[in-house]
Each structure stands twice: as C-alpha cells, then as structure tokens.
N, C-alpha and C positions, 0 to 999 in steps of 0.2 A: 403462874404466868403473869399475874398482875404485879406481883412483887419484882419480877424480873424487868418489867416495862418501867415501873417507878424507879427502880434502882438505876437503870441505865440512863433514864432521863435526869436523875439527880446527879449522876456522875458527869453527864454532858454539861449540865448547868454549872457545876463547880469547875470544870476544866476549861470551858470556853473563855471565860474572862482572863485567865492566865495566858492562854495562847494568843489572844487578841492584843494584849498589852504590848507585845513586842512590836506590832505593826504600828502602834500609835506614835512611835518615835519618827517614823518616816513620813507621817502625814503632815500637811502644811498647817500653819497656825490658824488659818481661816476655818471656822466652823459653820455648818449650815449652808443653805443655798445662797448663792450670790446672783447679782444681776448679770454679771459677766458670763456665768454658767448657763443662765437662762436664755441668753441671746442666741438666735439661730441665724445662720448665714455667714457671710464674709465679714471679717473684722479688720479694721484698719489699725495701724499702730498709732498710739497717742502721740508719738513724736511727730508724725507727719501732719497731724491736724492742728492748725493754730486756732487761737481764740476767736478770730473773725469768722471762721466757718461754723462754729458751734452755735446752735440755737438755744437760747436760754429762756425765752418767753414761751408760754403755752400757746397753742394755736387757738385763734378766736373761733368760737362756735356760734354761727349765726342761726337764727331762727330756732334756738333750742326751746324756747317757750311754747312755740307753735307745735312742735313735735310732741311735747308732753300733753298739750291741750288735745291734739288729735287722739292720743292714746286714751286719755281720760274720757273723751266724748264717745269714743268707740266702745269702750267697756260699758259706759252708761247705756248706749244704744243696745248693747247685747243684753243687759239686764232688763231693759223695757221690752225687748223682743221676746224674752223668756216669759214675761208677764202677759203678753198679747198672745192670743190663741191662734191656731190654725196656720194658714199659709202666710198671712201677713206677718205674724211673729217670726216665722222662719226667715223671711226676707229681711226683716229688721235685724235679726242676729247675724245673718251673713254680711249685711252692710256694715254693721258695727265691728265685726271681726276684721273686715277688710280695712276699715278706717283705722283701727287700732294697730294692725300690722303695718300699714303704711307709715303711721307715726313712729312705730318702733324702728322700722327700716331707716327712716331718716334720722332718728335719734342716734342710732348706732353708727351710721355712715359718716 
C-alpha cells in the first residue's frame, strides 16, 4: 500500500510541471503581487486623473512623539505595577495599560 501511494505521488509530481507549462504562455508578464491587485474598492482610470489631483507628499503626522511617549510610559507603569503588590499594583497595571492603549490608538489613527 505504501509503494502504491509513493508511486502515485511520484507520478503526480512528474506530470504536473508538464501540464502546467502550457498555461504559462497565457499568463501576463508581471509576476508576483502588485499594488494594483492589492487595492480594494473603486478604481479610476489613470487617463482621467491629471497631475494636479495626485498627492505626492506624505501626510504630516503631528504629535507622533507624544504618542510613542504615552506607550512607553504606559508599559513602564505596567512593569512598576507588577512589582507593587496587592490592590495598588493592580490599579497601576490597569492605568498603565489604559495609557499604553491610548497612545497606541493615537499613534495608529
């Protein structure tokens, strides 16, 4: 039974590349994923869009340093809360987690 399974697998491996080579002629020249294929939603024709409507500069991110600082201080507070015992430590951990998540929310938004 093992020899039958191994033999059929070997036969399939040998015949699949020959069968798939006929389809390679019809595929386009672009290989791999493209940004155009990854886009979701409606697409406008490139002819209709002129150069004045395209945005070339990256958007300015304001207060990015504050968001990172909020995340760092929040994680630090969680570590301190883990070192403090009992209810006070739990409150510090929850406050630090809230601060870190608030900073992460503003960093990603």
